[in-house]
Backbone as numpy.savetxt, mean C-alpha at the origin, in Angstrom:
# Nx Ny Nz CAx CAy CAz Cx Cy Cz
-8.24 -20.03 -35.65 -8.82 -19.20 -34.61 -7.69 -18.67 -33.72
-7.70 -17.37 -33.49 -6.66 -16.74 -32.67 -6.94 -16.96 -31.19
-5.89 -17.18 -30.45 -6.01 -17.37 -29.01 -5.71 -16.04 -28.33
-6.66 -15.57 -27.54 -6.44 -14.31 -26.83 -5.68 -14.58 -25.54
-4.69 -13.75 -25.30 -3.94 -13.87 -24.06 -4.79 -13.33 -22.92
-4.81 -14.06 -21.83 -5.55 -13.60 -20.66 -4.82 -12.41 -20.05
-5.58 -11.40 -19.67 -4.97 -10.26 -19.00 -4.55 -10.71 -17.60
-3.27 -10.58 -17.31 -2.80 -11.02 -16.01 -3.03 -9.91 -14.99
-3.71 -10.26 -13.94 -3.94 -9.30 -12.88 -2.83 -9.43 -11.86
-2.46 -8.29 -11.31 -1.44 -8.29 -10.29 -2.02 -8.74 -8.96
-1.21 -8.72 -7.96 -1.61 -9.11 -6.62 -2.58 -8.07 -6.05
-3.64 -8.53 -5.40 -4.59 -7.62 -4.78 -4.85 -8.04 -3.34
-5.32 -7.11 -2.55 -5.73 -7.37 -1.17 -7.02 -6.59 -0.96
-8.07 -7.27 -0.56 -9.39 -6.66 -0.36 -9.83 -5.86 -1.59
-9.53 -6.40 -2.77 -9.97 -5.79 -4.01 -9.15 -4.62 -4.51
-8.08 -4.29 -3.83 -7.22 -3.17 -4.25 -5.84 -3.70 -4.64
-5.20 -3.04 -5.61 -3.90 -3.53 -6.08 -2.78 -3.36 -5.06
-1.86 -4.32 -5.08 -0.63 -4.29 -4.28 0.54 -4.32 -5.25
1.47 -3.39 -5.11 2.65 -3.39 -5.97 3.89 -3.27 -5.10
4.92 -4.04 -5.46 6.16 -4.02 -4.69 7.31 -3.57 -5.56
8.16 -2.72 -5.00 9.41 -2.34 -5.64 10.47 -2.31 -4.55
11.39 -3.26 -4.61 12.44 -3.40 -3.58 11.81 -3.53 -2.20
12.11 -2.58 -1.28 11.56 -2.70 0.08 10.30 -1.85 0.27
9.70 -1.37 -0.83 8.47 -0.58 -0.76 7.30 -1.39 -1.29
6.17 -1.28 -0.61 4.93 -1.93 -1.06 3.86 -0.84 -1.11
3.23 -0.71 -2.26 2.15 0.27 -2.44 0.83 -0.47 -2.47
-0.16 0.07 -1.76 -1.48 -0.53 -1.70 -2.51 0.52 -2.11
-3.29 0.22 -3.13 -4.29 1.14 -3.62 -3.98 1.56 -5.04
-4.78 2.48 -5.54 -4.67 2.93 -6.93 -4.28 4.40 -6.98
-3.34 4.73 -7.85 -2.92 6.12 -8.04 -4.06 6.95 -8.65
-5.07 6.30 -9.19 -6.22 7.00 -9.78 -7.14 7.56 -8.68
-6.97 7.08 -7.44 -7.80 7.57 -6.34 -7.03 8.65 -5.57
-7.70 9.29 -4.62 -7.10 10.42 -3.91 -6.01 9.99 -2.92
-6.13 8.77 -2.36 -5.19 8.30 -1.35 -4.58 6.95 -1.74
-3.42 6.68 -1.19 -2.74 5.40 -1.38 -1.98 5.09 -0.09
-1.68 3.81 0.13 -0.87 3.41 1.27 0.53 3.03 0.77
1.55 3.56 1.45 2.93 3.16 1.14 3.52 2.49 2.38
4.04 1.29 2.20 4.69 0.57 3.29 6.15 0.36 2.95
7.02 0.64 3.90 8.45 0.45 3.69 8.97 -0.53 4.73
9.61 -1.59 4.25 10.20 -2.57 5.16 11.48 -1.96 5.73
11.49 -1.77 7.06 12.64 -1.15 7.72 13.62 -2.18 8.25
13.10 -3.32 8.71 13.94 -4.40 9.26 13.38 -5.75 8.83
14.29 -6.71 8.66 13.87 -8.08 8.37 14.57 -9.01 9.35
14.03 -10.22 9.47 14.69 -11.25 10.28 14.67 -12.55 9.50
15.63 -13.43 9.78 15.68 -14.70 9.05 14.42 -15.52 9.29
13.97 -16.19 8.24 12.80 -17.05 8.34 13.00 -18.18 7.35
13.23 -19.37 7.84 13.51 -20.50 6.94 14.75 -20.21 6.12
14.64 -20.33 4.80 15.77 -20.05 3.92 15.78 -18.60 3.43
14.77 -17.81 3.83 14.68 -16.42 3.38 14.62 -15.49 4.57
13.86 -14.44 4.42 13.68 -13.49 5.52 12.25 -12.98 5.50
11.85 -12.39 6.62 10.49 -11.88 6.78 10.58 -10.47 7.37
9.67 -9.60 6.98 9.66 -8.23 7.50 9.34 -8.24 8.99
10.16 -7.57 9.78 9.91 -7.51 11.21 9.50 -6.11 11.67
9.87 -5.07 10.92 9.45 -3.71 11.24 9.11 -3.02 9.93
7.89 -2.46 9.88 7.40 -1.85 8.64 6.81 -0.47 8.95
7.20 0.53 8.16 6.62 1.86 8.24 5.42 1.89 7.30
4.29 2.41 7.78 3.09 2.50 6.95 2.63 3.95 6.91
2.30 4.44 5.71 1.87 5.83 5.55 0.63 5.90 4.65
-0.33 6.71 5.07 -1.45 7.07 4.22 -1.02 8.34 3.51
-1.02 8.31 2.17 -0.53 9.45 1.41 -1.56 9.92 0.39
-1.53 11.22 0.12 -2.30 11.77 -0.98 -1.58 11.43 -2.28
-2.30 11.22 -3.36 -1.67 10.87 -4.64 -1.40 12.09 -5.51
-1.70 13.28 -5.02 -1.52 14.51 -5.79 -0.05 14.72 -6.17
0.28 14.66 -7.47 1.68 14.78 -7.90 2.24 16.19 -7.74
1.37 17.18 -7.53 1.84 18.56 -7.37 2.36 18.85 -5.97
2.07 17.98 -5.02 2.54 18.18 -3.64 3.94 17.60 -3.47
4.72 18.21 -2.56 6.03 17.66 -2.21 5.79 16.36 -1.46
6.75 15.44 -1.52 6.55 14.12 -0.91 6.21 14.21 0.58
6.83 15.11 1.32 6.52 15.21 2.76 5.13 15.78 3.01
4.61 16.58 2.07 3.28 17.16 2.22 2.17 16.18 1.86
2.52 15.07 1.21 1.52 14.07 0.83 1.11 13.19 2.01
1.96 13.10 3.02 1.72 12.19 4.14 0.58 12.71 5.02
-0.46 11.87 5.18 -1.62 12.21 6.00 -1.49 11.56 7.38
-1.09 10.29 7.42 -0.92 9.52 8.65 0.28 8.62 8.49
0.95 8.30 9.60 2.04 7.32 9.54 2.18 6.59 10.86
2.72 5.38 10.77 2.94 4.54 11.95 4.00 3.49 11.61
4.52 2.84 12.64 5.41 1.70 12.46 4.73 0.48 13.06
4.80 -0.63 12.34 4.16 -1.86 12.80 5.17 -3.01 12.77
4.91 -4.01 13.61 5.73 -5.22 13.63 5.17 -6.19 12.61
5.80 -6.28 11.48 5.38 -7.23 10.45 4.55 -6.60 9.35
4.64 -7.21 8.19 3.94 -6.71 7.01 2.43 -6.86 7.15
1.97 -7.95 7.75 0.53 -8.15 7.88 -0.10 -7.06 8.74
0.52 -6.73 9.86 0.00 -5.67 10.74 -0.04 -4.33 10.01
1.01 -4.04 9.24 1.07 -2.79 8.48 -0.02 -2.76 7.41
-0.20 -3.86 6.71 -1.21 -3.94 5.66 -2.62 -3.85 6.25
-2.81 -4.45 7.40 -4.11 -4.43 8.07 -4.50 -3.00 8.46
-3.60 -2.28 9.12 -3.91 -0.90 9.52 -3.99 0.00 8.28
-3.14 -0.24 7.30 -3.18 0.54 6.07 -4.49 0.39 5.32
-5.02 -0.82 5.28 -6.29 -1.07 4.60 -7.43 -0.30 5.28
-7.43 -0.26 6.61 -8.46 0.46 7.35 -8.33 1.96 7.08
-7.10 2.49 7.17 -6.88 3.92 6.90 -7.35 4.30 5.51
-6.99 3.47 4.52 -7.34 3.77 3.13 -8.85 3.74 2.92
-9.51 2.72 3.45 -10.97 2.62 3.30 -11.66 3.83 3.92
-11.24 4.21 5.11 -11.86 5.35 5.80 -11.61 6.65 5.04
-10.38 6.87 4.59 -10.04 8.10 3.87 -10.82 8.21 2.57
-10.92 7.11 1.83 -11.65 7.14 0.56 -13.14 7.30 0.79
-13.68 6.69 1.84 -15.11 6.82 2.16 -15.43 8.25 2.57
-14.55 8.86 3.36 -14.73 10.24 3.80 -14.67 11.18 2.60
-13.77 10.90 1.68 -13.61 11.72 0.48 -14.87 11.66 -0.38
-15.48 10.48 -0.47 -16.71 10.33 -1.26 -17.87 11.12 -0.65
-17.92 11.14 0.70 -18.99 11.88 1.38 -18.86 13.38 1.14
-17.61 13.88 1.12 -17.37 15.31 0.92 -17.65 15.72 -0.53
-17.27 14.83 -1.47 -17.38 15.20 -2.88 -18.65 14.73 -3.44
């Protein structure tokens, strides 16, 4: 009998995917109209590692035909990754809900 490999799911927050590349964290799906991009701007020592102390958060359109600066819908800077993720999650939910109402 063959053993099927379990599909490994990536990290999620409130049911949406989280992906990290270096100092960038993406929240949401590229298949939807909007996504959140967070960039760690500053870190501070924490135990044996470091923790994000200043994070830029942006609500962006996923349209690949737009220039990167034209994709930005909203932006802010937050103290810490949790604060950035919290506000980003609210922005994303509202933007996607509004988009569903229009379409």
